[in-house]
N, C-alpha and C positions, 0 to 999 in steps of 0.2 A: 244436325251436328252441333258440335260445341262451337261456340264463338269466342275464342279467347285470343287475346292479343299476344303475339310473341315476336319481340324485336330481335334482330339479328344478334345483338350484343347480349340478350339475355338467355336464360336457361330456357330451352324450348320444349317445356313439357307440356303437351297438349293431350287432353283426354276427351273422349266422346263415348258415353256408354249406350248408345242406342241411336244414336242419330248424328254449337256448339261447339265450339269451340272451341265465347264462347272464344296451358300455354298462356303465358302472360299476355299475349297480344290478342287476343281474340274476342258463340254463339250459336241451337236447334233443339230438338227433343232428345231424350234419352232411351237407349235400348241396350244393345250389347255389341261391342267391337264397332263394326260398321253400324251396329245398333246404336252405339254411342255416337258415332260419327254423324249419322244423318239426323238423329233426333236432337242432339244437343242444341245445335244452332238455330233450328227452325222455331222451337217454341220459345226460345229465348227472345225472339224478336218482340213479341207483343202478345196481347191476349186475342184469341181468335178461335172460332169453331169451324169445322169442316163444312158446315152447312151455311155459314154466313157469307154473304157476297161482299165483294170489295165495295160495290155500290151502297149496300146497306150500311156498311161500316163508315163510309164517308159521311153519313148523316149524323153519326154519333162522335162527339168529342170528349176528351177527358176535362172534367170540370174542376176548376181551381178550388182549393179550400178556402174558408173564411181566413182573413189575415190575422184576426185575433187568436190567441192560443186558447183552446178550451180549458176550462177550470180543471177538469179532470186530468190534464196533461201538464199542468204548472209545474209539478214536482219533477217531472222528466226533463222539462226544459231548463230547470234551475240547477241541474247537477254541475258539480265541479270535479272533474276527473282527478284521480290521484295517479300521477305518473310515476313509473318505476322502470328500472332497466329491464330488458327482455332478451339479454343473451346476444344482441347483435350490436356491435360498436356504432355509436352515434344515434341509435334509436331508443326510444322509450315507448312503454306501452301502458294502456289503461283499459278499464272495463266500464262501459256506459250501459245503463239500463234503458230498455223501451218496453212498451206494454205488448204482451203477446197478442192481444186483440184490441185494436184501436176502438172498436165499437163498444168494448167492455173493458176499460183500462184496469179495473179493480180485479180482474180475472187471473193476473199473474204477470211475471215479467220475462223478458228475453235478455240475456246478457250478450252484449256485443263487444267484441274484441276490437280495440283501436291501437294503432301504432303511429308514430310520427317521428320525423327528423327535423329539428328546428332549422330555420333559415340560417345560412351560413354567413350572409352578408358578403360584400358591402352593399349598401343601397337601403332605401327604405323598405321594410318589411310590408308585404302586400296581403298578408293574411295566410290562410291555409289553402292548400291545393289538394283536394281529395282526388285519388286515382282509383280506377276500377278496371281490370284487365279482361272482363267478360266472363263467359261461360254459357249460361249461369252456372255458378259453382266454383269458378276460379277464385283462389285466395288473393284478395287485394293486399293483405299484409305481406304475404309471400312475394308479391309483385313489387311493393314499394321496397322491401328490404333487399330483394335480389337485383332489382333493376332501377325502378323509378327514382328511388331515393338517392341512388349513387350514379345513375346513367342519364338522367335527364339532363338538358343543357345547364351548365354552371350558372348561367345568369338566372335561370328560372329557379334553381335550388337555392340561390343566394337570397332571393326575394320572398320565397314561400316556405312556410312549414309544409314539408311533404307528409301527407297524411292518408292513411288507408283505414277502412273499417270492413271487416268481413261481414257480408250480409248475414242475416239470420239464417241458420241451417247450414252455413258454409264454414269449413275449416275450423277456426277458433271461436266462432260464434254459435254454440250449441249445435255442432254438426249433426245432420241427419245421416245415419248408418243404415245400410240394407243388407249387404252380404259380407261374409268374411272372405279372406284372400282366395281359398279354393272355390268358394262359390262364385266369386267374380271371374275366376279363371274358366270356370264351366260356362259362364253366362257370355263372356267375350268370344268364346269359341262356338257359340250356337250358330247353326246354319241360317243365315238370313236371306237365302234364295231358295226356299223350299221347293222341291220337285214333286212332292206328293202329299197325301193327307197325313201321313206319319210324320213327315218332317214339319209340316205346318203345325200340327199339334205340339210338336217339340219346341217350336218357336213361341207358341202361345203359352206353353208351360213356363218357359223361361221368363217371359215377361210377367206372368202371374207370380212366380216366385219372387222375382226382384221387387214387384210392388208390394207383396205381402211382407217381405222383410222390411221395407221401409215403413209400412204402417204399423208393424209391431214394435219398431224402435222408437217412433216419435208420433204416436197417434193424435196428440194435441197439436204440437208444433207443425206438423204436415199440413194443417189447415190454415197455417198463417206464415207462409214463406213467399207470398206473392211479391211481385215486383213493385206494386203500389205500396205495400207495407214496408218494403226495404227502402223505398224512396222517402217515406215518412220518417224512418229511422234516421236517414241522413240528415233531416232537418233538425232532429233532435241532437245529433252529433255536432252539426254546425253551430247550434246555440251553446252546447257544452264547451266548444273551442273558442267562444266569445267572438265569432264572426257574424257581421250583419248579412253578409251574402254568401252564397256557396259558389266557390270556385272549383272547377272540376274538369278532369280529363278522363273520359270513358271510352274504352274500345270494345267493338263488337257488341256483345249483349250489354256492355256497360253504356252503350249509346241509348239503349231502351231505358235503362235505369236513369240516366241523366235526363233524357227528354221527359220521362214520367215526373221526375222531380220538378222540371220547369213547367210542366202542365199544372202540378198541384200547387207549386209555390212560385208563380211567375214574378212576383215582386222581390223574391229572395234569391233569384237566379243571378249569379255574377257572371263570370267569364266561364262559359261552358264550351268545351271541345268535344265533340262526338264523332269519333274516328272509326270508320268501318260501320256505317250506320244501318240500322234495322228500320223496317217499315211496320209500324204498329196497327195499320189499318187492314192488314191482310189476315185471312184465316189461316189456320195450322196447315191445312192441305196445300193452300196456295204458297205459303212460306216454304214448305218442304219442297214443292215442285220447282219453285224458283230457285231455291238453293241447290237442287240437283242440276239445273241448268247452269248455275254459276260454277260448280265443280267441273262440269264438261268444258266450259270456257277456259278454266285454268289447266285442265289436262291438255286440251288442244295446244295451248302455249308450251307446256311441257313437252308434248309429242314433237312439236316443230324444233324445239331446241334439242331434244334428244337425238334425232336422226342426223343432226349435224355433228354429233360427237362420235368418236371413233369407237366408244365402248357401249353404245346403245343396243341393248339386247331385244329391242322391240322393232328393229327395222334399220335399213341403211339409208343413205343419201337419197332423197327423192321420195321415200316412203310417205304416203299421205297420212294426216292425223287420223282419218278413218281406218286406214289399215292398221296403224299403231294400236288404235283402240281395240280392233278385232283381235290382234295378236295378245293383248293384255287380257281380254275377256276370255280368250281360249286358255290362257294360263290359269286364270281363276277357276274356269271349269275343270281343269286338270287337278287343281288342288281340292276341288269339291269331292272328287273321286278318290284321290290319294293324297292326303296332307303330306308336306315335306318335313324332313328332319330338321331340327334346330339345334340339338345338343343342350336344350334346356334342362337345368337340374331337376325341375319338377315334372319333366316328361312331356311337356307341351310340344305339339307338332304345329307347323304352320298350316292352318286351315284356310279355306277361302275367305272366311269372315275376317280373320286376323290379317291376311295379306291385303285385303281391300282397305282395312282400316290404316294399315301402314302406307299404302299408296296415297290415301286421302291426306294422311297427316302431312306428307311432304308437299302437298299442293298449297299449303298455307304460306310457304316462303320459298322463293325460287332459289334461295341458298341451300336448300335441302335437296335440289334436284340431282346434284352429283352423288349424294349418298343414295338416293333412290335408285339411280341407275346401277350403282355398285351392288345394292341389295338385290335388285331384280336379276342382274347377271348371275349372281351366286346361286339364287333360287331356281332360275330357268335353266341354267347350264350345268349347275353342279349339285342340284337338289339340296341346297344348303339354305334353309329359310331364316337363319338366325338374324340376318341384316333387316329383313322386313319385320320380324318379331321385335327387334329393338325399336323400330319406328312406331310399331303398334303400342308397345308398352309405354313409350313416351307419351303418346296420345291419351292413353288411359291413366297416366301417372302411377304406373305400377313400379314398385321399388325392387331391389335386387333380392330381397327377402320374401317376395311374393305378396306383399301388402299393397293395398290400393289407397290413394288419397280419397277424400270425401267428395271429389269433383263430380263423379258420375252420379252419385246419390243425390247430391244437391241440385244437379242439373235436371234430373227427372222430376224432382220435388217442385221446383220453381216452374218448369215448363208445363207440367200437367196441371198446375193450379192457374197458370196465366192464360191458358187457352184450352178450350174443349178439344177432344181428340180429333186429330186429322182423319182417322178412320175408327169405326167402331167394330168392325168384324173382318176376318180374313176375306170374306166375299168382296167387301168394298175395295180392299187392296187389289184383288185380282182384276176388278173392273177398271181400276186406275192404272194398272201396269203399262198399257200401251202409252199413256201420256208420260209417264215417268221415263220409260225406256226411250221415248222420242226426245226427251229432254236430255238424256244422257245414256247412250248405248252401253256404255261401261258400267256406270254406277247406278242407273235408274232403278233396276229391279231391287237391289239391295236396300237403297234408300226409301223406296216405297214401303217395303215391309218393316224397315226401322221406324216408320212413322205410326206403326200400330201400337207401340209400347203404352201410350197414355190411356188406351181403351180398357185396361185392366187396373188403372190406378185406384187406390182405396178411398180417394177423396174427390169429389166433384170439383171441376174447375169453377173458379169465381170470376174470371176475366172474359172479355169479348174483344173482338177487333174494334179499334177505335183510332180516330185522329188525335193527334196531340198538337194543339196550336199555341199554347202558352202566351196567350195575348197580354201584352204589357212587359214581357221579359226584355232584358237587354240583349244586345246582338249575340246570337249563338253560332258557332262555327261547326258546320256539318262537313265531314270529310268523306269522300267516296274514292275508291281505287277501281279503275275501269275494268281490271280482269281480276278482281277479287274473288276467290273461290267460295267463301263462306258467307259473306254479305255482299250479294251482287250490286253492282253500281246503281242499278235502278232503284234500290231501297234508299240510298242517299239522296238521290233526286226526289223521291217521294217524301222522305222525311223533311228535307229542306223546303219542299213545297207546302208542308203542313204548318211547320213552325212559322209563326208570324214574324219573327225577327231574325230568321236564319240566313246565313250566308254559306253557299256551297263552294268548297274548296275541292278541286278535282286533281287526283294523281293519275297520270296516264302511265300504267304500269301493272306489274304482277304482284302477287302476294296479298296477304290479309292485313288491312289497315296500312297507314302511311307515315304517320309521326315516328320519328326515330328509326326510320328504316333505310336511310341513306340518301334521301332527297333533300339537298340543302335548300331548295326552293320551298318545299313543304315546312321544313323545320323553321326557317326564317320567318315565314308567314305566321305560323302558329306561335312562335315565341313573340313576335311583335304584338299579337292579340293577348297573349297571357301577361306580358310585361307592360304594355302601354295601352291595352284595351282597343287596339286598332284591328277591326275585322278586315278579312280579305276583301279586295275589290270584287264587284260582281262579276261572275263568270271566270274567276282566277283559275288557271290551270298550271300544273307543274308536271315535270317528268323526271 
C-alpha cells in the first residue's frame, strides 16, 4: 500500500495503485485500487526480495558514502537556486539539478522542483526543515504548501525555513506517467481476488499494461528513481540551501527516505524525525504480509468502535470483530458478483476492488470512521456505492474530471526498483494465500494478489533488504503508533533498533503516523527535539 501521511487538518488525499500510502501523511507497492492499496506501502519500505530472508538482510548494512564530494558532482553541489513566486502566497519555488545517474554524472540531469516558505520569526533561524509525506509518490511540495508550511507548530515555522523537494519521478520533478484517466479507471476496477484462470489472466494483463505504459513514458528515468538516488538528491538540495546539516521530518515512506539519507551521510544528518517508520531489512513479501496484518489490527479497532455506534451496518452491540469482518467480506463478495450503482458521470460502478480500497483508505485515520460507516450503510442497505467511491477516489487522487495525479505511477516506479518482486508468478501468490488470509481474513486475499504487480515491471530492481545503522549520526527520533495500519509498530521498533543513535517515541493509539494528529504529548516531544535538539527519553510513550 501507499504510505502517505495524512494529518487530520490536512487534505486527506491518499492513493494506492496496487498495493503506500505512503495522503500527506503516510507507504507499499503499486497495483490497482486495492492493487494500489497493498502495493504502495510495502515496497516503499525498503529494498528487499521475496527470496531474501530477514536473517540474510541483517548481515548487510547500508554503507556511508565518502565525506568528500566527488569532483564529478562539484557543479551540482555548487548550485545557487533562483527563487521565484509559485502561485501560493508566502511560498517561493526553484529548480535544482541532480545527475540522472550518479555512477555516470555526465549522462544527463534530472530537474528537481523545490519549494520553501521562509522562517517567520521571532527567534534565531535554525536552517531549513525538509518534509516528505511518504508514498512513495506523494508530493512533498503539495504537502508543504497545503499543510506543513502553514499547519506545523508556529514555533517550528518561526525558526525554520519550511522546504520540500518532490523526489525524482514525482509530481513536479519530471513525473513518471503510465496510463491516462480512462486507463486508470479500468486499472483501479480490476478484480484483485481472481476466482478462476480467466480472472487471473485479466489481473496479469492489467499489471502488464500498467508496467508497459510506465516503461514507454520514461525508459531512462525509470532506471533511476530509487530511494538511494532520491536521498542523494536531498544532499544536493541541502548544499544548495546553504545548510551544513539536513533537518528533516519524514512520514511513512518518508522515514525510509530519511533513514537512507542518514545511512549515506551520517555526518550531515541533523535533526531527523521518522514518523510511521518502515523496516528496511525486510523482503517485499515479508513487508506485504506484515502490512496486511497491520490493516487487520486497524480494522479490528474500527470494528470494535463501529458496533458501539447506532449506525454501524456491520453488526450491533456485542458483535465480535471476527463477525464484523465476516459481514464485510460477504459484502465484498456480493459486489464481486454485482457491482453497486454510484451515480458516477463516467459510468463507474462500485466493484469489490474499489470498495476494498475505500475501506482501507479509511483505516489510515480514525477520524474517517464515521464517514466509512455512512458510506457502508448507503452501499449495503441502499445499493448506493457513491460514498465508498469517494473514499477510493481520494486514495487514488482522482479528480472530478477523471484525471489522476502521478502518485500511483511514481509509487510503482520507486517500489519496483527498490525491492525485487514479492511474487514472480500467480502460482506463488496462490501458495501464499493461506498466510495472507491468516494475517487478515478480510483483506489478505486482495493484498496478496496486489503484491504481484512488480513481477511485470520493465526494469529490474536495484535494491535489496538491508539494515540502516547510520553510525556517527546525531540522535534520530523514530516514531511508531501501536495500531498503525500502514506501517506496523514493529517496524518502528526494528528501525530504532538498527539506527545507532535512534530514540523510539511511541504513540499508543490508532491511525497512521503521530505528529500533528492530536496528541499534545507527541507534539511537545517532537517540537522540543526540532527546536532545542533534545531527543525524547528512552522508552517515552504518549497517548
